[in-house]
N, C-alpha and C positions, 0 to 999 in steps of 0.2 A: 424845408421838406414839404413836398405836395401832400396834402391830406386828401386821399381819394375817397375817404369814407363820408365826406359831406360835400355839397355843392356840385355833385355830379349825378343828380337824379334825372329821369327822364323829362320831367316838367322843366327843370332848370336848363338843361342842354337844349331843349326845344325852344325856350324862350330866348336863349342867346343866339340860336341860328336864325329865328325870325327877326331878331333885332338887325341882322345884317341885310335884310331885305327892305327896300325902299318902302316907306310908308304910303306912297301913292299907289302901291299895289295892294290887292286883297289878300290878306294873310290871316284872316279870321279862321276859326275852327271850322274845318269842313271845306275850306277853299282849296283850290288847286295846289297852291304853294304849301299850305300847311300840310296837306295830304301827302305831298311829295317828300318832305323833309322829316316827317314824324317817324317813319321807320328807321331812318339814320339815327335820330335821337335815342330811340329805344335801344338800338344796337350799341351805341356809344356808352349808355348806361351800363350795359353788361360788361363792356371792356373796362369801364371804371371800377366795377365790382371786382373783376379779376385782378386789376392792378392793386386794389386795396388789399386783397388777400395775399398777393406776393409781397406787398410792403409790410404787412403784419408779420408774415413768416420770416422776415429778413433780420429781425431783432429778437434777442432773447427775452426781452421784457414783454413782447406781445405774441411771440410764436407759440404754437401748440402742436401736440402730436408729433408727427414725423419731422416737421420742420424744426421743432425744438431738439429733438434727437440729433438732427444733423449739425446744428449750432453747438450743442455742448460737447460733441465729439471732438471739437478742436481743443478741449481742455482734457481729453482723455477720459471723459465720463460717458457712462451708458445708463440708460434707465433700468432700474431694478425690476426684473420680471416677477410676475406672481409666483408664489411658491405653494406647495401643497401641505396641508396640515397633517401631522402624524399624531395620532392619539393612542391611548391604551385601551384595548378591547379585552373584555373578560368573558370567559366561556366555561361551561361545565365539562366539556370534553376537548381533547385536541383536535385542532382544525388544520387542514391542508393549506400550505402557503398558496396564496392567490385567490383564496375564497373570498367571495363578494358579499357584503352586507348593505342593507339600506336602512337610513335613519327614518324614524317615524315622526315627522314634523311637516306633513302636508307639502305645500308648494315649495318649501325650502328644504325638502329632502335631498340628500346627496348619498352617494355610494362610497363605501370604503373597501379596501382591498387588504387582506391580511398579509403580514410579513413575518418577521422573526418572532420566536417564542421568547418572551422576556423573563417570565418567572412562572413557577408553579407553587401554589400554596393551598393546602387543605382542599385539594380537588378543584381549585379554580386556576385556569390557564390563562395567563395574561400575554397578549400579543401586540406587537406594533401594528397599527392599522393606518394606512395611508388613504387620505381622501382622493377621489378620482377627479374632483373639481378644484381647480387652483384658486387660492384666495382665502379671505377671511371667513367665508361661508362654512368652512370645515371646523371652525373653532368653537362654535357656540353650543351645538346640540350635545346634551349629555342624557343617557338613559338607554332604553331598550332599543336594539336593533334587529332588524328581520333578515334572515339569510336568503340570498339570492341563489347561492350555490347550495345544493342538497348536501346536508352533513348528517350522517347517521348518529343518533343518540343525543343530538343537541337539543337541550330544553331551556338553556339560559344564555343570552347573549346581550351584553351591554357595552356601551362606549363611555369612557370617563376622562381621566386626566390627560392633559396635552403633553406630548413629548416634544413637539416642535410646532409652533403656531404657523398656520398658514397666513400668507401675506398677499394683499392686493398689488397689482402692478403699481409701480411709483407713479404718483400723479404729476401732472405738469408743475404744480406749485412746488411740490417737494423737490422735483428735479431742478427747477429753476433756482430754488434756494441753495441747493448743493453747488450749482455752478457759480453762483454769487460768492458763496463762502470760499470757493477754491482760489479766489483772489486774495483773501485775507493774509494768509501765510502759506507759502509753498511748501508742500509736504517734502521732507528731505531727511534722511539719516536717522530715522526714528524720533523725529520731533513730534510734538503734540498733534500738529495738523496731520501728519502721516498716520498716526495711531487712529485719529478720528475717522479719517477717510477710509482706512482699511476695515475698521470695525463696523462702521455704519453701512459699508457695502455688504456685509454678511446678512443673508435673509433672516428675518426674524428679529434683527436688532433695531430698537426704535430710538435709543439714545445712549450715550456714554459719558462718563465722567473720568478723567484721566488724572492720576496723582504720580508725579514723577518721584525719583529716588529721594531727594531731600525732604519730601513730605511722607513718603511711605517708610521703607525699611533701609534707607541708605543706598550707597553706591551700587550699581548694577541691578536695582530692582525698580519695578513700576507696578502700579495697581490701576486696573481699568474695571470700573463698575458699569454694568449695562442693565438696560430695561428692554422689554420686548416691544414688539410693533404695536401693541395695544396700550403702551405706556404703563405698563404694570411690571412687577417683578418678573424677571426671566426665570424660566424653568431650569432645572439642573442640567437638562440635555442640552439646552441652548448655551448655557454657560460652558459646557464641556466642549461643545462644537467650536466655539469662539476660541476657547483655550487652545484647542488642537491646532486651529488655523494660525493664530497669533504666535503662541509659544508653548508647543507641546513638551511633555516631560521626556527625560532620557529613559531609555529601556532599563537602566540600572537602578533608577529611582522613579518609578511610575507616578508618584504622588507629589512631585515637586517640579514646577516649571523649570526647564533647563535654559541656561544662558548660552548655549552653544550654537544658537542661530538656526534651529531646525525649522522654525516657522518664518512668519513675516517679520518678527521682531529681529533687530540686528544683533550680531554676535556681542555677548557681554551684557545683555539685557535679559533678566528673568522677570517675565511679565505675568502677573497674577490676574486671572479674570474672576470677578465675583458679581453677584446680582445685588440691585438695591433692595432694601427691606420696606415692605409695605408699612405705611403709617395710615391707619383708618381715620378718617375725619367724620366725626358725628356732629351733626348740625341740629340745634334746637332754636325755634323762633316763635314768637306770637305774631299772628298774621291778622289783619283787618281786611276783609273782602268788601267789594262794593256792595251797596245797600240791597241790590237786586239779586244778589247771590245767596242761595241757601245751601247750607251744609258745604261750605267751600273747601274744607280740608279734604273730604272725600272726593269732591268733584274735580278739584284742581291740584290735589296733593302730587299725583304722578307727573303732572306738567311742571310743578315747582321743583320737584326732585330732579327732573330731567335737565332743567335750566342750571341748577346748581352743579349737576354732573358735567355739563358742558364746560363751566368755568374750571372745575377742578381738573379736567383733562387738559385745559389750556395751560394750566400751571405745570402738569405733568409733561407737556410737550416741550416745556422750556427747561426741564430738568438738568439737561446736559450742557446748557449754555453757560459759559463763564461770565462773571460780572463784567470784566474787561478782558481784552484779548491777551494782555501780558500779565495776568495774575491768576493763580490757581485758587479760584473761589467760585463756588456754584450755589449762589443764594436761591433757596426755594421757600417761598412764603405764601401762604393761603391768606389773602387779605380779607378781613371781615366785612369791609365796605363793599368789596366785590361780590361777596356772597349776597349781601343784602341787595345789591343792584340786580344780580341775576334773578333773585326772587321777584323784584319789582318789574322785571320784563314780562311777566305774566299779566295781561291787562287787567284781569279781574282783582288783583292785589292792589289795596290802596296804601297801606303802610306795613312796616316791619319793625318790631321792637323786641327787646330782651333776646337778641340774637347771640348765640354762643357757638364756639367751635371747640369741641372736646371739653366742654364745661366752662370755658373761659370766654370773656367778652372782648379779648385782645386778638390781634392777628397771631396765626399759627405759623412759627418759623421752624422749619424741619432741620434736622441735623445732616450736614453734608461735609464729612471729614473722611480721611483715608480709613478710619475705623469703622464708620457707620455711615451709609448713604441711605436716605429715606425718600421714598416716592408716595405722593399722597393718593389715597384711594377712598371714594366716598362710601361711608358706612351708613349709619342710621340717620334718618331725617325725621325729627319729631316736630310737628307743627301743631300749635294751639291757636284756636279760633277765639 
């Protein structure tokens, strides 16, 4: 395959063109011949760049953006669009549907629109509030919000717990990974691959573990445990959303998933959707900083914590991956050596000792069974200098 990304620069093309001219003629820079062919070399470099872009966009491994969308469509896949965060807003008076409020966080401020009344307790009215900006930006802010819509008698307005997390548009890397995974096992008739594909396509879901009948509660049952797109325990609202899509309850028994095939799950399969349980990972370590560093813990503590958090999230991202394709086993381990390495990526750290995870100097293995599924979340980080 021709590689148009190298060897087709203006200088190289010009050199090759001038090589075709007899050496008895003047072809030095500024000569009549060099001046005549140089524009052609410049134009051909542009053609080579276009051909390189076409070539890169022709293969899933190198395509990006819309080119990748066209390629994965051959497998029936589409890029997951960004979704809008839905949060709980609390007010001292009832507010009209469609009222607009603004968060108080500077350049990251977003607008929320009020929806249905969720509950009323001791004079506090709780509403579903939908962010007007799609993506994760609507997930983070908690606290006071200011009314854009005038509301009589309003003195208190806050936004708090998440109902449904907002999710950014699926990245090229995530879409490419889904495309590659689609070749592992064909989704068919309620097999594990079909459950994975269906559940991971639901906005807000970041991972899933699937436990079939022989591991869960016997014939006709299946358990699917999910986490949210931030790789943390899913909210009850997200769990209910997935339950209703995959296997809703029968009207005669609204609390039990029905095996009658009202959702995506095949007839005869009663699928229960649950959320993983958070396991807080507390880290303690003795740190030696470079000789030039003063008060290293206060100066670089946040940077060290961020490095550990990146590793913990890496573990969380693999939470739903089986050990091997034909075995129901989801090993999730926080390795103490990897935590140590994460700390050492901070250049000012010279050494790490007495490192513990939840008080132990051993690797931390999480419980992943049909009875309990744990997802690691970084807790307290104690650094001693």
